[in-house]
N, C-alpha and C positions, 0 to 999 in steps of 0.2 A: 515062485520066483523069489530069490533072495533080494532084500533091499540093497541098493548101491549106495555109494558115498553121498549122493545128492538126495537120498530119500530120508535123511535124518530129520527129526523134527526141528523147527526153527529154534535158534538160540535165544535164550531169554534176553530181553533188553535190546534186541536188534530187529526192528520191524522190517528192515530191508530184507533180512533173511527170511522172515515170515512170509513176505510177498514172493520172494524168489522160490522158496521151497514149497509153497502152497500147491503149486501145480504138480509137484512130485510127492505130495503127502501120501503116506500109506493109509490114511484114513479117507473115508468117503466124505466128500464135501457136497453141500447142498446150497442152492441159491434161492432166495426169497425176494420177491418184489411186492411191495404193498404201498398203498397211497391213502391219504386222508385229506379232506378239505378242512382247513382251519379258518375260522371266522376272524381273520386279522389280515392286515396288509403284508405283502411279501417282505417289506422292510422289517416289520415287527417279528415275523416268523423266523426270518434269517437271524436277526439279532438274538432271539431266544436260543436258537439252535447253536449259535456261535459261542455261547457262554458255557464252555466245556466244564467249568467247575460246578455247574448246575445239573449235570447229567443224572446224578442219583435221584433228582426230583421226579424223573419220569422213567428212567431205566432202573427198575427195582432190584436188579441183581448187583448194582454197584453200591458201594458203601462210601468210598472216598475218591476224590480226584485231586491230584497234586500237579500243578503246572511246573514243568521242567524248563520249558522255553516256549516261544510262540507256536511251535508246531508239535511239541512232544509233551505227553501227559502220562503220569503214572496213575493207574486205576486199581482200586482194590475191589475184586469181584467175588461174590459168594458162589457163583457158578464155577469159579476156578479154585475153590477150596480156600477162599480168603487170601489168595496170593496176589501179588502185584503183577499187573500186566502193563505193557507199554502201548500207548496209542499214539500214532503219528498222523498228523494232518498232512496229506500229500498235496492237496490243491484246494484253494478257496477262491471261488468266483462270487463276489458279493451279490447276494440276492438271487443266485442262480444254482450253485452247487457247492458241496463240500465232499471231498474224497478222502478216505482214511484207510489205514491198515493197522493191524495190531499183532501182538505176539500171542493173543488168545486164540485157541483152536475153536472156541465157541463162536467167535466173531472175527474171522480172519481179515476181512476187508469189506468196504462198502462205499456207497455214494448216496448222498441225500440231495435230491433235486427240488427246486422251488419254482413253481409256476404260478404267476399272478393270474387269477381268474377275473378279478375286479379290484377296485381300490380297497375292498374290505374282505376279500376271500383269496386264499392261497392254497393251491394243491401242493402237498408235500409228498414226495415219493422216496421211499427207501429201498435200495437194492443191497442185499447182504450176501456174503459167501460165508458159510459156517459148516462146522462138523456136527452141529445138532441135527437130530433126526428131523425130517421134513415137518412132521406134525408139531413138534416142539418149536421149531423155527417160525412156522406160520403163527403159532399162538403168541410167542414173545414179540414178534414184529408188530402184530395187531395191538397187543397190550401197551407196548412202548409208544406207538403212534397215538393211541387213545389217551394215554397219560400226558403226552406232550400237548395234544390239542386242549385238554382240560387246563393244564398249567398256563398256556398262552392266553386262552379265552377268559380265564378267571383272574389272572394276575398280569395284566398288560404292563410292560415296562414303562417308566416315565418318559 
């Protein structure tokens, strides 16, 4: 079958196109859901996760994050051949969820959910849609969650 006009890859810098065209992508997409319990309050876990400039501290494939505005960020990713990708925050519900989408085929879109288990424990769940092979996606999701847990537990914010 020949690709149609809606099958083109997302345009660079336009995350709404990435989301719109993701369903029509000629590439296989995979979904991964993974959770981790962080020994910190939901307020602290959400605060750390909301500091998008700090993403390279636990997402090892990122090198730089530049804030464009409150909901748009330019990321430099080594998985993308050191090219800039655009991340858009679609929804923030404080201490409950963050929904995002990007122009990256490796991480098209996702949601991070925060569930307080107690005053000092939070279950953090990440759901991602990606073009990475399942095995790679499972591995990086676990690595990034483990790195995030380490950062939060070792370096709590004031």
